[in-house]
Residue, then its C-alpha position, 0 to 999 in steps of 0.5 A: d171420825s174413827f171408822d174402819i174404812l180400809g176393812d182391816g178390822v182396825k178403825e182409822l182416823l178420818v180427818g177433815r180440814d179447814d183447807g179442804m183436805i180429807e185425810i185417812y190415818t192408820f195406827e200401824n204402830a203405837d208411836e204416831p199415826v201414818l197418813r194412808h190416803d188424802y183427797a183435796l176438796s175446793e172448800s173447807v170441810a165442816s164435818i166428816q163421817g164414815g159409814c155404809v151409805g150408798k151401797d151395801g158392802y162398800d164403806e164410804i166417807l161423807a164430808a159436809t163442806y162450808s157451803g153445804w155440799l155433801t161429798g162422798l168417797t167410796t170404796e166401790p170400784v168405779h170401773r171394771e175390767g173385762g177380759s180380752g175381746e169381752e164387751l163390758k156390759l152395765s148392770q140394769e141397776m147401773q143403767n137405771k142409776i145413769s138414766s136417773l142422774r141424766n133426768e135429774l140433770e135435765h130437770l135442774q138445767m130447765k129449772v135454772l133456765q126458768e129462774r134466769e128468765k124470771y130474773q130477767q123479767s123482774s129486773q126489767s120491770s119498773t117496780a124492780v128493786s135492787s138489793v145486795p144479798t147478804f152472805s156469811v163470810n168464813e174467815k181465819f187469820t192464824l199465826n204460822k209459827d214456823d216462819a212467823s207469818y200470818s195466814l188469812i183465809l177467806e171463804v164465802q158462798t159466792a165468787i170473790d172478785n176483790v179483797l182489800v187489805q189495808s194496814d197502818v204498818p208496812i206488810d209483805l204479802l207472801d204467795v202460797d201454793k193454794n193462792s189463785a189471787v193476783v196481788s196488786f200493791s198501792s201506796c196510800d196517803s199517809e193522812 
């Protein structure tokens, strides 16, 4: 998206990437864009948009992720400093917002507990049927021209316990910074 998130009268380029990076580029000179800010999310960004959403006078960036989460980055200051000896007092609006969020959190915790109990009861029933849930997999297998390697990116809406890579030819697995996997090699039977 293009949006004036910095408030300087010139639109910036807002970029959401498959690796979860949100980047803000400015065009200070006509040659090439300059990266001004970036923020890393834990999953790929499906859509990004700039605008004024939450509070008048403060612009925001909204990003939708692969699993459907909406993430907002705002220009509103998150803390205020008081002078020496002054106590920081929250406005009534901020107190109401905090109270509303606490109530919503308690409601969601109760709902999770109820669903867990319901699941426990149904799984112990004699008529319970177990099935594997279906979920979509977001996968990418791309060539990195710089070092002639391929990047395999797998993303699902649940935890990934194991990934099995099987190849007819010998392969080398390279570690990358964003990798949280533990690699285990095993030779397979040639037949």
